[in-house]
Rosetta silent file (secondary structure, phi, psi, omega in degrees, C-alpha in Angstrom):
SEQUENCE: XXXXXXXXXXXXXXXXXXXXXXXXXXXXXXXXXXXXXXXXXXXXXXXXXXXXXXXXXXXXXXXXXXXXXXXXXXXXXXXXXXXXXXXXXXXXXXXXXXXXXXXXXXXXXXXXXXXXXXXXXXXXXXXXXXXXXXXXXXXXXXXXXX
SCORE:     score description
SCORE:     0.000 S_00000001
   1 L     0.000  130.011  177.244 -102.227 -115.707   75.731 S_00000001
   2 L   -89.510  174.500 -175.144 -100.481 -114.631   78.892 S_00000001
   3 H   -70.367  -32.232  178.709 -101.119 -111.394   80.720 S_00000001
   4 H   -67.394  -34.755  176.905  -97.935 -109.715   79.502 S_00000001
   5 H   -64.765  -40.233  177.396  -99.003 -110.296   75.900 S_00000001
   6 H   -62.292  -38.856  177.671 -102.341 -108.645   76.664 S_00000001
   7 H   -68.202  -36.750  177.853 -100.481 -105.653   78.083 S_00000001
   8 H   -63.509  -41.577  179.394  -98.241 -105.501   74.999 S_00000001
   9 H   -64.913  -45.557  179.013 -101.261 -105.429   72.701 S_00000001
  10 H   -62.684  -41.200 -179.147 -102.938 -102.706   74.762 S_00000001
  11 H   -69.629  -33.983  177.737  -99.799 -100.581   74.917 S_00000001
  12 H   -66.945  -37.738  176.688  -99.227 -100.829   71.164 S_00000001
  13 H   -65.918  -40.648  179.075 -102.790  -99.614   70.606 S_00000001
  14 H   -64.597  -40.470  179.621 -102.327  -96.725   73.020 S_00000001
  15 H   -64.404  -43.211  179.946  -99.101  -95.683   71.309 S_00000001
  16 H   -66.264  -40.695 -179.547 -100.695  -95.755   67.844 S_00000001
  17 H   -70.059  -32.114  175.755 -103.751  -93.787   68.974 S_00000001
  18 H   -63.994  -42.802  177.524 -101.562  -91.178   70.663 S_00000001
  19 H   -63.135  -40.371  178.239  -99.720  -90.644   67.374 S_00000001
  20 H   -63.082  -42.802  178.848 -103.062  -90.377   65.567 S_00000001
  21 H   -66.441  -37.530  176.537 -104.326  -87.760   68.030 S_00000001
  22 H   -63.017  -39.939  179.600 -101.093  -85.758   67.689 S_00000001
  23 H   -67.289  -41.462  177.907 -101.478  -85.787   63.908 S_00000001
  24 H   -63.421  -41.209  177.674 -105.102  -84.674   64.097 S_00000001
  25 H   -61.990  -40.300  178.070 -104.096  -81.862   66.441 S_00000001
  26 H   -64.268  -39.905  178.255 -101.399  -80.803   63.983 S_00000001
  27 H   -63.870  -43.941 -179.193 -103.949  -80.768   61.147 S_00000001
  28 H   -67.706  -35.119  179.506 -106.370  -78.643   63.164 S_00000001
  29 H   -67.667  -27.459 -176.714 -103.621  -76.236   64.222 S_00000001
  30 L  -105.995   27.067 -174.956 -102.645  -75.636   60.596 S_00000001
  31 L   -66.671  -23.816 -178.997 -106.127  -75.288   59.143 S_00000001
  32 L  -118.647   22.149 -179.318 -105.423  -71.716   57.939 S_00000001
  33 L   -81.665  116.117 -178.809 -101.710  -72.052   57.135 S_00000001
  34 L  -101.305  -11.653 -179.391 -101.096  -70.681   53.667 S_00000001
  35 L  -145.400  128.157  179.828  -97.311  -70.714   53.768 S_00000001
  36 L   -84.797  171.996 -176.117  -95.003  -73.249   55.421 S_00000001
  37 L   -62.803  -38.599 -178.178  -91.729  -72.440   57.169 S_00000001
  38 L   -80.291   10.471  176.889  -89.576  -73.553   54.231 S_00000001
  39 L    83.367    7.596  178.966  -91.420  -71.145   51.941 S_00000001
  40 L   -75.276 -169.090 -178.573  -93.511  -73.819   50.289 S_00000001
  41 L   -74.958 -157.738 -179.819  -97.194  -73.683   49.598 S_00000001
  42 L   -64.300  161.034  175.751 -100.014  -74.246   52.040 S_00000001
  43 L   -59.571  141.266  178.339  -99.864  -76.877   54.749 S_00000001
  44 L  -106.958  128.100 -179.295 -100.732  -80.354   53.481 S_00000001
  45 L   -57.921  139.434 -179.529 -103.043  -82.476   55.622 S_00000001
  46 E  -108.013  149.644  174.181 -101.319  -85.511   57.172 S_00000001
  47 E  -129.276  153.315 -179.458 -102.676  -89.018   57.760 S_00000001
  48 E   -99.527  134.218  175.471 -101.278  -91.831   59.890 S_00000001
  49 E   -99.938  122.871  179.522 -100.505  -95.212   58.368 S_00000001
  50 E  -110.869  151.681 -179.014 -101.099  -98.111   60.764 S_00000001
  51 E  -144.693  143.460  174.496 -100.016 -101.694   60.349 S_00000001
  52 E   -72.019  139.807 -177.485 -100.583 -104.925   62.199 S_00000001
  53 E  -140.776  143.641  175.204  -97.406 -106.207   63.781 S_00000001
  54 L   -67.538  145.936 -176.540  -96.423 -109.314   65.727 S_00000001
  55 L  -107.714   -1.745 -173.894  -95.825 -108.553   69.372 S_00000001
  56 L   -87.882  150.145  170.562  -93.792 -111.564   70.373 S_00000001
  57 L   -80.760  165.045  179.654  -90.089 -111.798   70.976 S_00000001
  58 H   -58.027  -35.040  179.672  -88.240 -114.614   69.181 S_00000001
  59 H   -67.353  -49.062 -178.395  -88.247 -116.698   72.381 S_00000001
  60 H   -68.247  -28.686  177.524  -91.953 -116.323   73.031 S_00000001
  61 H   -65.025  -37.354  178.862  -92.642 -116.894   69.348 S_00000001
  62 H   -72.056  -25.925 -175.106  -90.924 -120.293   69.567 S_00000001
  63 H   -98.171   -4.639 -172.520  -92.858 -121.174   72.711 S_00000001
  64 L   -71.446  155.753 -178.234  -96.311 -120.002   71.775 S_00000001
  65 L   -94.698  179.479 -179.697  -99.247 -122.329   71.529 S_00000001
  66 H   -65.401  -27.131  179.856 -101.825 -122.706   68.804 S_00000001
  67 H   -72.250  -25.451 -174.800 -104.112 -120.248   70.595 S_00000001
  68 H   -92.811   -0.647 -171.869 -101.520 -117.459   70.464 S_00000001
  69 L   -71.448  -21.554 -176.841 -100.652 -117.603   66.774 S_00000001
  70 L   -96.183    2.779 -175.362 -103.177 -114.977   65.646 S_00000001
  71 L   -77.823  137.428  178.199 -102.233 -112.277   68.161 S_00000001
  72 L  -152.929  152.396  174.479 -100.898 -109.004   66.833 S_00000001
  73 E  -102.077 -163.246  178.861 -100.447 -105.437   67.927 S_00000001
  74 E  -133.215  146.148  176.375 -100.481 -102.266   65.890 S_00000001
  75 E  -140.414  157.005  178.576  -97.689  -99.903   64.953 S_00000001
  76 E   -87.959  124.402  178.990  -97.384  -96.623   63.109 S_00000001
  77 E   -94.568  -15.673  176.609  -95.536  -97.032   59.824 S_00000001
  78 E   157.309  172.932  174.631  -95.456  -93.347   58.994 S_00000001
  79 E  -104.029  136.715  178.594  -97.213  -90.116   58.189 S_00000001
  80 E  -122.903  149.914  176.391  -98.387  -89.532   54.644 S_00000001
  81 E   -79.368  140.767  177.460  -99.541  -86.387   52.925 S_00000001
  82 L   -81.613  139.505 -175.747 -103.159  -86.248   51.855 S_00000001
  83 L   -93.002   17.839  178.785 -103.629  -85.685   48.124 S_00000001
  84 L   -66.250  144.157  175.918 -106.722  -83.521   48.419 S_00000001
  85 L   -70.138  155.062  179.407 -106.648  -80.364   46.318 S_00000001
  86 L   -69.128  152.180  176.581 -106.319  -77.092   48.162 S_00000001
  87 E   -88.395  121.151 -177.983 -109.445  -75.098   48.975 S_00000001
  88 E   -94.291  128.526 -178.854 -109.376  -71.833   47.012 S_00000001
  89 E  -129.119  135.475 -176.769 -110.936  -68.807   48.715 S_00000001
  90 E   -78.926  109.422  177.485 -111.298  -65.350   47.201 S_00000001
  91 L  -144.378   83.703 -173.745 -109.338  -62.873   49.357 S_00000001
  92 L   -63.086  -24.805 -179.027 -107.678  -60.275   47.092 S_00000001
  93 L   -86.416   -3.811 -177.464 -105.977  -58.415   49.990 S_00000001
  94 L   -73.319  139.500 -179.549 -104.220  -61.488   51.395 S_00000001
  95 L   -64.149  -22.400  179.571 -100.396  -61.502   50.961 S_00000001
  96 L   -99.852   15.706  179.676 -100.493  -65.066   49.588 S_00000001
  97 L   -72.490  145.453  177.035 -103.264  -64.389   47.039 S_00000001
  98 L   -81.983 -172.470 -175.376 -102.547  -65.335   43.431 S_00000001
  99 L   -62.362  -29.013  179.363 -103.026  -63.025   40.451 S_00000001
 100 L   -87.101   -3.868  179.213 -106.792  -63.642   40.432 S_00000001
 101 L    92.588   11.584  179.692 -107.089  -62.885   44.174 S_00000001
 102 E   -97.495  141.286  178.050 -107.564  -66.468   45.375 S_00000001
 103 E  -111.205  134.688  178.770 -105.726  -67.904   48.386 S_00000001
 104 E   -89.958  121.411  176.142 -105.008  -71.633   48.659 S_00000001
 105 E  -113.623  153.724  175.092 -105.898  -73.107   52.054 S_00000001
 106 L   -63.251  142.161  179.854 -105.461  -76.720   53.188 S_00000001
 107 L   -86.906   78.775 -179.558 -108.636  -78.759   52.652 S_00000001
 108 L  -115.081  122.125  179.995 -109.139  -79.746   56.288 S_00000001
 109 L   -94.842  119.303 -176.783 -112.674  -80.411   57.474 S_00000001
 110 H   -62.418  -40.111 -179.065 -113.054  -79.640   61.184 S_00000001
 111 H   -64.128  -43.373  178.343 -115.997  -82.026   61.593 S_00000001
 112 H   -62.538  -44.113 -179.207 -114.068  -84.886   59.986 S_00000001
 113 H   -65.246  -39.776  179.107 -111.010  -84.210   62.145 S_00000001
 114 H   -67.723  -38.094  176.802 -113.092  -84.061   65.329 S_00000001
 115 H   -63.909  -41.552  176.690 -114.849  -87.325   64.435 S_00000001
 116 H   -64.080  -37.333  179.903 -111.439  -88.940   63.853 S_00000001
 117 H   -68.096  -39.873  178.277 -110.216  -87.550   67.171 S_00000001
 118 H   -64.296  -41.226  177.594 -113.218  -88.949   69.049 S_00000001
 119 H   -62.340  -44.074  178.753 -112.614  -92.351   67.443 S_00000001
 120 H   -64.553  -39.877  179.958 -108.934  -92.245   68.402 S_00000001
 121 H   -64.471  -42.355  178.260 -109.831  -91.164   71.930 S_00000001
 122 H   -64.548  -40.309  177.707 -112.294  -94.038   72.332 S_00000001
 123 H   -64.831  -40.109  177.797 -109.719  -96.534   71.045 S_00000001
 124 H   -62.138  -44.294 -179.949 -107.142  -95.130   73.452 S_00000001
 125 H   -63.922  -39.542  179.888 -109.603  -95.457   76.325 S_00000001
 126 H   -68.414  -36.890  175.789 -110.453  -99.051   75.436 S_00000001
 127 H   -65.808  -40.420  178.143 -106.758  -99.984   75.299 S_00000001
 128 H   -64.456  -40.541  178.223 -106.237  -98.292   78.628 S_00000001
 129 H   -64.942  -37.403  179.070 -109.200 -100.166   80.103 S_00000001
 130 H   -66.469  -37.601  177.046 -107.824 -103.485   78.849 S_00000001
 131 H   -67.276  -38.254  175.847 -104.488 -102.780   80.538 S_00000001
 132 H   -62.418  -38.602  177.490 -106.340 -101.889   83.731 S_00000001
 133 H   -64.831  -40.675  178.487 -108.192 -105.194   83.551 S_00000001
 134 H   -63.723  -39.962  178.254 -104.910 -107.066   83.140 S_00000001
 135 H   -63.286  -39.464  177.259 -103.515 -105.270   86.188 S_00000001
 136 H   -64.438  -40.164  178.311 -106.576 -106.323   88.181 S_00000001
 137 H   -63.851  -39.134  175.491 -106.097 -109.916   87.026 S_00000001
 138 H   -60.000  -46.046 -178.555 -102.449 -109.778   88.190 S_00000001
 139 H   -62.407  -43.823  179.519 -103.561 -108.527   91.597 S_00000001
 140 H   -65.274  -36.703  178.074 -106.206 -111.213   91.943 S_00000001
 141 H   -65.396  -37.371  177.497 -103.689 -113.898   90.948 S_00000001
 142 H   -68.354  -35.565  178.060 -101.321 -112.680   93.649 S_00000001
 143 H   -66.259  -34.115  178.007 -104.125 -112.763   96.219 S_00000001
 144 H   -64.583  -36.683 -177.792 -104.825 -116.383   95.340 S_00000001
 145 H   -73.101  -12.842 -178.049 -101.197 -117.242   96.032 S_00000001
 146 L   -75.898    0.000    0.000 -101.281 -115.820   99.578 S_00000001
């Protein structure tokens, strides 16, 4: 594996974790949304779908060695709606209450979302640290050549 491949893997991880953190932030921002802009029901919690992806270009793929064949990055394949049922809360005075006085809220657990955000943040930091290490290796290689 060359140093550029290591940077590609780290950058793909950082990009995927950034998307995950944006989605978690969106879920937390809409935790009490009972009506969406298009007049639909309550906000539906979103999840990020990640997939392993090859990081090589066709040229580098043809030139790679046996050691490089298992390398892969990560990419976001899309956002999916969570199928959890809505959380019903009794609030008879709420404008979105049904005939029995219950309001449907998205079933978003703050503790779960914060735990997911911490995990995404740690993954982002580790990818960033790996890119920093690669940059240091580049610098040291240039110093050897002087």
